[in-house]
N, C-alpha and C positions, 0 to 999 in steps of 0.2 A: 874345497876338496875334503872328502871324508877320510879321516885318519883311521885306518882299519885296526891298528894296534890299540888305540884308545877305545874304539867301539868294542873290540874283543874284551878288553879289561872291564868295561862297563857291564857287559853281559855276564862276565865271570863273577863280578861283585854281586850282581843281582841274583844269580843262581846260588851263590854262597849264602846270601841272606835267606833265600827261600829254603834251602837245605837246613839252615839253622833253625828256622821256624818249625820245620817238620820234625827235627830231632828233639827240640826242647819244649815245644808248646803242645800240651795235651789237647787243648780245644782246637788248635789248627789241624792236628791229626784227625780229629773227629770230623771236622769240616771237609778235609780231603777225602776221607772214606765216604762221606755222604755224597761228595762230588762224583766219585767213581760210580757209586750205585745209581745216582740219577742219570749220569751219562749212559750207563749200560741200559737202564730202563728206557730212556729216550730212543736209543738205537734199536733195542729189541722191539719196542712198540711202534717204531717208525712214526714218531710224532711229526707234526707239521713244522714248516720252517718258522712261522711266527711263534710257535711254542718253544722251539729251540732258542729263538732270540730272547724270550723271557727267561728261560732256564739259564742261559749264559750270563745275562745281566744280573740275575739273582746270585748265581755262584760267584761271579766277580765281585759283586757288592759285599757279600758276606765275608769273602776272603780278604778283601781290602780293609774292611772294618776290623776284622780280627788282627790284621797286621798293624793297623793304626793303634788298636787297643794295646798291643804288645809294646809298641814304641812308647806310648804315653806312660804305661806302667813302668817301664825301665827308666825313662827320663825322670819320672817322679821319684823313683827309688834313689836315683843319683843325687837329686837335690834335697829332698826331704823324706828320707826313708821312714815312713810310717810315724813321723813325729807330729804331724799336723793333721787335724781332723779333716781339712780340705783335701789332703792327699787321698785319704780313704774314700771321701765322697766323689772325687774326680774319677778314681779307679772304678768305683761302683757304677757311676754314670756311664763310663766307657763300656763296661761290661753289659749294662742295660741296652746300650745302643746295638751291640752285637746280638743280644738276645732278641730284640724287636725285629732286626733284619732277618734273623734265623727263623723266627716264627712266621714272618711274612713269606719267606722262601718255602717253608713247609706248606703253608696255605696255598700258594701258587702251584707248587708241585702236586698237591692233592687235586686242585681244580683241573690240572692238565692230565694227570694220570688216572684218576678214578674212572672217567668214562671208558678207558681202554680195558678195564678189568671186567 
């Protein structure tokens, strides 16, 4: 049987985490703004269902990677706050992962939206 009280708590914690990211993380805010713009363009240009599928996958991928990047940065700061060269390297690599996903998203968005202009 599903415990509705526990389910409610789980969703509350998840939304609290999302709000924390939106308030505290500049790059997450930028990704959210880009998300709103892309969703508006898709709606306005009436893109096809398969194009929506790609857009949703890319948006989710970039946001998830940005969340993971934030988690790794905070965990690394807890254990070895900028004392070890590996900490800096891991943080840089995590940022690079988000950058690559963001660039791929922009390329896919251009491939989808340019023909509509």
